[in-house]
C-alpha positions as a printed Julia matrix, in Angstrom:
114×3 Matrix{Float64}:
   8.94   1.47   50.95
   9.43   0.91   47.19
   6.13  -0.99   47.09
   4.36   1.93   48.78
   5.78   4.42   46.24
   4.67   2.16   43.4
   1.14   1.93   44.84
   0.78   5.7    45.21
   1.94   6.34   41.66
  -0.31   3.66   40.16
  -3.18   4.71   37.93
  -6.52   3.21   38.86
  -7.61   0.41   36.55
  -4.34   0.44   34.62
  -1.27  -1.78   34.78
   1.17   1.13   34.62
   2.12   4.05   36.79
   2.54   7.78   36.41
   6.27   7.26   35.92
   5.5    5.42   32.66
   4.0    8.58   31.12
   6.88   9.49   28.78
   7.42   5.9    27.64
   3.71   5.51   26.89
   3.71   8.77   24.94
   6.67   7.64   22.82
   5.19   4.2    22.24
   1.81   5.67   21.35
   3.2    8.05   18.75
   5.43   5.32   17.29
   2.55   2.84   17.07
   0.27   5.45   15.49
   2.93   6.16   12.87
   3.42   2.44   12.2
  -0.33   1.99   11.75
  -0.38   4.75    9.14
   2.56   3.14    7.32
   0.59  -0.12    7.22
  -2.4    1.82    5.88
  -0.25   3.22    3.05
   0.87  -0.3     2.16
  -2.76  -1.4     2.13
  -3.76   1.51   -0.12
  -1.04   0.53   -2.6
  -2.05  -3.14   -2.71
  -3.52  -4.79   -5.8
  -6.58  -5.86   -3.79
  -7.49  -2.24   -3.07
  -7.01  -1.26   -6.7
  -9.41  -4.04   -7.67
 -12.05  -3.25   -5.04
 -12.2    0.55   -5.12
 -13.38   2.76   -7.97
 -11.0    5.53   -6.9
  -8.3    4.05   -4.64
  -6.15   7.2    -4.88
  -8.82   8.94   -2.79
  -7.96   6.66    0.1
  -4.78   8.69    0.65
  -6.97  11.19    2.46
  -7.34   8.55    5.19
  -3.63   8.86    5.98
  -3.84  12.62    6.41
  -6.97  12.41    8.53
  -5.4    9.75   10.74
  -2.18  11.74   11.1
  -4.16  14.82   12.11
  -6.36  12.95   14.55
  -3.59  10.84   16.08
  -1.24  13.78   16.56
  -4.04  15.86   18.04
  -5.01  13.08   20.45
  -1.44  12.56   21.65
  -0.86  16.3    22.0
  -4.02  16.66   24.09
  -3.05  13.62   26.16
   0.38  15.1    26.84
  -1.29  18.34   27.98
  -3.44  16.33   30.38
  -6.67  17.07   28.5
  -7.46  13.39   27.88
  -8.28  12.4    31.43
 -10.04   9.1    30.77
 -10.12   6.29   28.25
  -9.13   7.57   24.77
 -12.09   5.78   23.19
 -14.5    7.58   25.53
 -12.7   10.83   24.74
 -12.98  10.25   20.97
 -16.7    9.46   21.17
 -17.39  12.68   23.09
 -14.94  14.94   21.24
 -16.55  16.91   18.36
 -13.32  17.08   16.35
 -12.83  13.32   16.64
 -16.4   12.75   15.51
 -15.86  15.0    12.48
 -12.68  13.12   11.61
 -14.58   9.84   11.94
 -17.26  11.1     9.56
 -14.51  12.25    7.18
 -12.92   8.78    7.28
 -16.25   7.11    6.54
 -17.08   9.49    3.7
 -13.6    9.04    2.21
 -14.03   5.27    2.08
 -17.53   5.54    0.58
 -16.42   8.0    -2.11
 -13.34   5.91   -2.97
 -15.44   2.77   -3.18
 -18.39   3.97   -5.23
 -17.46   7.22   -6.97
 -14.6    8.24   -9.18
 -13.14   7.51  -12.56
C-alpha cells in the first residue's frame, strides 16, 4: 500500500514526489542565495578587478539575480511554473528581460567605465 501511495504522488519524469514540495522549495531558495554569495565573492576577486573596466558595475548582477530567483520561486510556490524552470524562463518575458539586463551589465562592466 505504501508503494501505491508513493506511485500516485510521484511527478512524471522526476525522481521526487509531491510530498517533497516544501523541502525542494527550501533547498531551491537556499541554493539560489548561496549562488549569489559566490557571485559576490567572484566580483570582489582580484581577477575580476584586472579583467573588467568597471567591476563595481557587476554588483547589479546580484540584484538582478535576487529579483529573478525570488520571483521564480514565488511563482513556483503559487503553482505558476508548471513545467521545467528552464522552459519557463525561456518563455517568460520578465525572465528574458532580466537575461538581457544581465548580459548588458557584463558588457558595460567589461568595456565601459572609468
